N, C-alpha and C positions, 0 to 999 in steps of 0.2 A: 361397876368390877369387882370379880373373887383378889384378894388380897393375895392367896396362895398363887392362884396361877397369874395375878402380875408380878410376882416373884418367878415364877418358874417361867414363864416368858423372857423375864430380862436374863436369867441364868443364859436359857438358850441362845438368847440372842445375841449378848455381849459376852458371853465365857466363851459357850460351846462353839459358835458359828465366828466370833469377832465378826461381826457385820458393819461394814464402812459405808459409807456414803458412795452410792450410785453404784453399788452391789446388784447385781442380778439374783434376786432368791427363789429358788420352786421350793414351794410349803405343799407339803402332800399328807393327808388324812382323809378319817373318812366324817359325815355329817355329824358323827355322836361328839365327836371333838371339838364341835363348834363355840363352845366356852374357851377355850384355850388358842385354837386357830385366831379369834378374834383379838387378842391380848398378844401373841405372836404377830401376827400382822400390825396390831398399832404398834409394838414396840421397834419391829423393823423399818418400817414408814417412817416411825420419829428418827430412827438412827441414819435414813437416806436411801433405802433400799427399795428397788424397784420389785415387787412383790407378784408371783404368778401363782395361785392356790388351784390346786386340786383336789378335790373332793370325792369319795366314792360315795355309793349310796347302800343301802342293804339289800344283798343277793346280786351286785355287780358282778364281781368275779365267776361266779356260781352260774348263772344267765350267759356270760361267754364260752363257758367250758364247756356249757349242754348247745348250745344253739352255733357256735360260729364252726365253719370249715375251710376245707382248702386254705387260698391265702389269708383269710381273715385270722387264720392261728398265726402268718407269720407278721401279720401289721403290728408297727410300733409306732405308740403316739409320736408325731413329729415332735411335740412340746417335749414331753418325757427326753425324746432323743436331743433336742436341742441345749435344754437342760442339763445333760448330762455331759454333750461337748464342748457347752458354751458357758454356761452360767458358773456364778464365782460361787454361790452359796447355796446347799439342799439339806431340806430337813425332814425327816419322815416320822409323824406322830402315830405310834399305832393306836389304835381304835377300833377295836375288832367289833361287828355285830354276832358273828356265828365262827367259832375257833375251828369248827368241823367243816365248814364249808364247802371245802374243795378234797373233803376224803373220799368221795366217790367221782371225782374224775377220770377221763377216760387217760390210762397212763401213755397212750401212743400220743395222744394231744397234749399231753402234758410234755413229753420230749420234742414237739414240734415247737412248743411256743421258748423251752428252754433254750434251744438250738438258735431259734430265731431272735433271742434278746442276747447270743452271746457276743456281739461285737460291741455292743452298747454297754453289757455287764463289764467288758475289758476295758472300755474307755472309762467305766465309770472305778474301777478298779485302780487305774493309771493315774487318773487323777486326784484321786484322794491318797497315795500312797505321797504325794507331793504337795497335798492341801493345793494344790491348783484350785481341786473342788472342794470347799470348805463344808464338810456334811457333817449330820449329826442323827443319831434314832432316840426316840425316846417314847415313853407311853402315856396316854391318856387313860385312867380308869373307867373301864367300864364294866357292865353287869357279867356278860361273856367270860371277861379275863377275869375278874374276881370270881365265878364260879369254877371257872378251870384251877384256880387256885385253891379253891374248899373256903373261900373267904365271903363275908357280905361285900358289899361294895362299899361300904363307911370303913370297914376295918382295911380292905384292900387300899382307897384312898390312901390312908394313913402311910401304910405299909410305902404305896409308890412314893409317896411326899418325905416320908425318913430317908428312903435310901438314896433318892436325889439330895437329901441335906436341904430340903426348903424349909426345917423346921427351925434353922440355924439362923442367926440373927443375921448374918452377911454369909449366905449361900458360896458365893463366889470365893471367898476367902477359906472356908471349907475344903472346897476344892483345891485350891491352891495348898494347904496341905496334906492333902493328899498326893500332888504332883512329888512335896519335897520327900515324903514317905518312902512312897514308890521309886523314887531315884536311888537311894540305896540300893535296892535291891537289884535296879537292873543294871546299876554300875558294877556290880559282882558278876552279874549272869553274863554282862558282854566281854568279860575278861575270862569267860569259859567258854571251852571247846568240847566238852562233851556233860550231858548231862543225862541222869539217869531219875524216873520216878519209881518208887519201890512199896508198895503198899499190898492192901487185901486182894488177892487177886490181879495185881498190878507187878510187873516187871520190867522195864520198856524203857532203854536206852535211845538215844540220837547226839549227833552232831549239830553243834550250833557256828561252826569253822565258817568265818566269812557272814553269817548273818547278824541280824538286829533285833534284840530285846527292846518291844516300846513299852514305854510307859502308860497307859492308858487311865489318864486322868480326868476323863471326863469330858473330853472337848468333842470325842467322836461318837461315844456313846453316852447317855446318861439315862440310868446311874452309868457311872462304871467303877475301876476297881479291879485292875486285873494288870499283870504284865505277861507281852504274848512276844512270840519269834514265830517263824518259817524253818524247820528243822529241814537240814540239809535231805533230800529226798528222796535218795538211796541207804542214807545212814540210819535208819528206824530199823530196831529190831528188838523183839521180844512180845511179849503179852499183856494186854491190858483189857479190864474189865471195867466197864461204867456200871457204877452201881444206882447212879438216879436213872429215871427214866428218860430216854432220846426222844424228842418233839421235833418233827418237821412236815410241814406240808400238811398239818393237819392230822397228821399220823402218830403215835406213841410207840416205839419199842422197847422193851424192858429186858433189862439185863444184860446189854450186849458185851459180848466178850470177843476182840479181835488178837491174832496171831499173826506177826509182822517179820520178816525175813528180806531184808537186802531193801528197806523202804515200800516192797510190796506186801499187801494186807492179802493173805493166799488163803485166811479161815475165819469165817466167822459164825457165830452164831447168836440167838437170842430167844429167851424164854418165850416173848409176845413180840409178832410182830417180823418174824422171820422172812415172810412174803414179800414186805415193803424192802426191809434190806437188802435181798436179793437184786430187787428191780434198781435200788439206787447203785448197788456194785455192779452191774451192768451199764453203768454209765459213762464215760470217759471222763477219766483223771479221778476218780472216786475211791481208788484203791490203794493212793497215797496221801501222805499225811499234808494238808495246808496248814496249819496251825500246831503251836504246843503251846499251852499258858497256865498259868497261878491266878487264882481269884483272893482276892485281897480285903474286899470289902466286906467287914465284920457287921454293918448295919444291915444286910441281905441276911435274915437270921433263918428264914424257912425256900422250902423248894414249891414254886407257884408254876412249873410247867409251863416257865416263858424267860426263854433262853437269854435273851436283854438284860435279868437280874441273875436266872441261875447260874449261868458260868462266870458270876464274881462272887460268888457265895465265899465268904473268907473260912480257908481249910480246904479248899477242894482243888483238883488240876480241870484239867479239860482238853482236847485235843479235837480238830476238825479233820475231815476228810474232805478231798477236793481241792479249791481254790486256794493258791497261797496268797500270802500278803507281799506284794510288790516291795511297799517300803521296809519288811524285814529282810528283803535280800530271797524271798521266795522263789520259784518257777515252776510250780504245778498247776496247768491251767484246767477247770473243770466250770460247769454251769452249778455244782452244787457246790456249799460250803456248810456243811451239816457239824454243830459244835457236841461234842459229848461228855459228860463229868462223870469224874470220879473221885469220891469220897477217901480224903488224907487225913480225918482228922484222929482215927483210931490207930494211932501208930505208924501213919504213911512219911515216907521220907524224901527228900531229894536231895541227890549227889551232885555237885558240880565239880568236875576233874577228879573224881573219886573220895572228895571233900564232903563231907555232911552237913548242908548249911540250912534244914528245915525240917521239923519234926513235928509230928501230931496238929499238924493244920498252923503252925507258924515255923516264923523265920527265925533261925539263932542268931543273928547277925543284928538284928533291927530294935 
């Protein structure tokens, strides 16, 4: 057994998922993650769970999008569907072979697949909102992910493990400290009805009246380190520039700027990837925001083109177009949830009810 992977598995099973005896547990990844899958399987079985494992092989998604047609594109795995509807716990370990595998997919096929999965996706969001389905998303370091981040595999492994606090003597205790730190932030924001982000290329405000700011403390994502909400859908006004590249479905879009009036994104521009952005905004629900958030994980100190890490970078904000979070009170529905990140370290400010609470990447009261 690899000691760091044993630590990782213990964190995922006992902290993130809080697996209990008798839980039905759906574990999904690729064959590259077998070393971590083995340790998670061991820890979950030891905890009394009944584990179903789904491991994708290299090229599976590409082959499907090339060869599938007609009703095949609408097929939903019965095991996956049952897991989303009935299981207690779900873990997806990202372990990509090739991050560009889906870039050549037929857009019409992609739309059919997304539409076919909409009902299952809706069930997933509803159940995870109440933790009726306890879920987590994490990363296993692979060469593809390391190359995408511009790092060696060894350096990327250490980056991932450090971001997850696995180098701490007690990772669970370290994440409980994050929980307490972020509680101070959400306690302030949950007394706020109006929020404004202001920075280079950013001047956007929204209402959070009746909505809840969530303390993302590593239970639903590993790593985490963010606070987030779903803004009142028709309250968003202003302009927002996302200076970090926005990556979705294998496509990279650079320097996105969105103009918003009464919640509707009515203009969008990108220095690169405009065609893909146009296609996304043609899809249902994508011209409204489903999330507004603030990254607080200062152990994530570089951009890696992986949203699981990048959206948590300390000193950034992000907003997601599309699907809202039910647990935050959001109402927008879409098959898309795409996070885009803006830098706040160079003079960025956040105002809560017109009071400045954040400056240049740091909260002023914690």
